[in-house]
N, C-alpha and C positions, 0 to 999 in steps of 0.2 A: 848295357847301352840303353839310351834314351831315345824313343822314337822322334823323327824330325818334326812330325806334327805336334808332339808334346813340347818340344823345344820351341817351335813357333809361338804357340799359344803363350808360353811362359814369357817370351820376348815382348809380345803384343801387350800382356798384362803390365810389365814393366813401363812400357812406353804410354800406358794408360789411354788406350784406344781399343778398338774393336777390330776383329778379323774380318776381311773381305774374302769370302769363298765364292768363286766363280764357277759355273758349269757351262760346258759346251759339249757337243757330240763329236767324239773322235772321228776324223776323217769327213766332216761336214764343213765345207762342201768338197773338199779334197785334203789330203795329208799336208801338203805344203803350206796351204791357207791355214789349216788348223795350227801348224807350228807357228806361223806368224801371228796368229791371234794370241796364242799362249805366251808369246814373249812381250807382246804388246801389253797384255793383261798385266803381267809382272811390272813392266815398266810404269803402268799407270796406277799401280797399288794393290793388285790382287796378292792376297798371302798364301792362299791355297788354291789349286785348281782341281776341280772334279771333272773328270773326263768320262762321258757317258759312253759305253760300249756298245756299238750298234746292234740291234736285236729286231726281228721281225714283228715281234708282239710286245712293245714296251707298255704294259697294261697300265701302269701308274702315270704315265705321261699324258698331257694334254695335246691338243692338235699342233701346237708350235713345235714341241720336242719330238712328237711322232713324225712330223716332216724332216726334222733334221736327222732322225735315224734313216728315214727312207733315202734321203739324199746321200747319206754316207754309204749305205748298202749298195745303191745304184753304182757307185764309184769304186766297189770292192772292198769297203772297209770291213775289218773283222778284229777279233781279239788279237791275232798276230801282228796286223798292220798297227794296232794300237800300242803293242810292246815296241814296235820299231819306231813309231812316232815318239814314244817316250825315251828310246835310246837317243834319237836326234836332239830331243829337247835337252837332255842331260849333258851333251857335248859342251854347251854354254852355260847351263844352269844346274848346278849341284845343289841348291839351296831350297828352292821352292817346293813344298810338299805337294805330290801329285796323287790322287785319289781315283781309282777306276769304280765307276758307279754302273751297275747294270743288272742282269737278270740270271738266275741260278743256271739255266741251260748253258749259256755261254761259258760261264766260270767253270763249270763242271766238265766241259768238254776236254779239258786238260787234266783233270783230277786235281786234288788239292795240293799233293806233294809237288808235282811237276809245275803247277800254277805259281806256287810260292817261291820255288827255285827261280824261275824265270823273272818273277817280279822283283826279287831281291837283287838279281844280277843286272837288272835294267833301271834300278833305282825308283821302284814304286814304293809309296809309303802307306798306302791304306787302301782298303776295299769297302764298297758299300753295295750289299746285293740286296735289292729292294725285296725280293720274294724269299729270303732265306731267314726263317725264324731261328733263334738261338737253338732249339731243340735239334735242328737238321744241319748245324754248322760245326759240329764236333771236329770233324777232319781239318777244315779250313782253319778254325781257331787254333788248333794244336799246331799246325804247320805255320801259320802267321806269327805265333809267339817265337818260334825258332829264328825268325829273321827280323823281329822288332818291327812288323807290319801291322798297322792297326786295322782293326775291324770296326767300322763305325755303323751304328744302327738308328733306325728311324723311330721315333715316338709320335704317334698320332693323337689328335685332340680327344679322340675317343678311347685311347688307351687308359686302363684303369690304373690306379697308382699301384696296386700289387703286380699288375703285368709290367708296368713301367719299371719297377725296381728289379724284376727279374732280367729284363732286357738290358738295363743299365750295368747289371753284374757281368753281363756277358760282352760288353762293349769297351773300345778304348779309342784314344785319339780325341774325338768328340761325339756328343750326342746330337743327332740332327733332328729337331723339333719341327714337326710339319705344322704350319701356322694356319692353314685352312683345310676344312674338310674337302676330299675328292682328289683329283688328279692335279698334276703341275699346271700352274697358270691359271687355274680355275678361282674365279670370284676375287673379291677384295677382302684382305685380312681384317680381322676384328682386333684391334690393339688391345682393348681393355680385356678380352677373353684370353689372349695370348699371354699377356702379363700375368694374369692369375694363374694359368696353367704352367707356366714356367717357373712361377714362384714355388709350385708344388714339386715340381721336377727337381728344383734345387735342393729339396730336402731328402731325395732319394739317391743323388749322386754328386760327387765332386769333380766330375769331368766338366770341361768346357760345354756350353750349350750353343748350337748354332741354330738359327732360325731361317727356315725357307719355305718355299711354295707360295709365294704372294709378295716378294720383295721385286720391285720393277723400277723404282726410282729413289730419289733422295727422300721424298716424304714417307713412303712406306718403310724405308729402312730407318729413318729417324723415329718412327712411331713405336717401334720395339727395341731399338739397339740398346737402351738402358737397361734392359733385363736379360740381354744377350751377351755372349762373349765373342759371337760373330753372326753374320748374316750370310745366307747363300742366295745368289741371284743366278737364274738360269734361263727361263723362257725368254726374258727380254733380251738376252744375247742370242738365243738361237733364231729368234724373230729377225734381229738386225742381220744376221748371216743369211737367213732365207730371203731378204729383199734383194741381197746381191748387188748393193750400191754403196761404193766407198765403205766396204765392210771393215777394213782394218781401222780405219779412221773413226767410224761410228761405233765400233766396239771400244775403242780406246777412250772415246769422249764419255761413254756411258760408265766405263770402269773408274775413270777419273771422278765422275759425278758421285758415284757410290763411295769410293774411297775417301773422298774429301768430307763426305757427312759423317763418315764412321771415325775421322780423325778430329 
């Protein structure tokens, strides 16, 4: 079998465009609204959705996404409710790849075997565990392989070429290149620097490369899209959700803005 993420990137390449990967926090501000947002994003051109799994200490996140995690946790969101949300999404959408993005403590609470069985039965396509290096992910990698669930990994601007090659060898689906140093939503990306780093990364892997951590509008997306296979936008959507004004409409408009520039 081929993973749904691999199939999606293959189709996007044939269409000569770039993938739009959107990120929101599962259960922010509540499960029903999250489901509406997911469906709206797909309608407006999102190719893959990353769902942040709420956690009390999301150390890689900036203020925007930390607040998203807090809002979700206040409403009782959890790994279990995220699987339920995915089940509900899959009732109408069997196609769009969904990735759970989060932290090791949450994922390990179920154990690798049980997590992957549940992931497969609910239609999850990939996981991205921020604080799980390849050396500590043997169990998850083994179980993920059984069900064609991809393990996506992060490459930072400060990652050496040697280390990047090691990480890529333990990665599937796509490589997530962090375009700025620091936490999500921090600073503006330096397009020239990103283009150079991604050029080096291309020599180390054949996997699609998605660029994130600084994409918030058409301008920032277009500045790096030519060297990417896809872009990831997150903080901008979590900010819109946090404002609690015309959430579905505003998220849809932002998704469309990014989708149009990538097409």
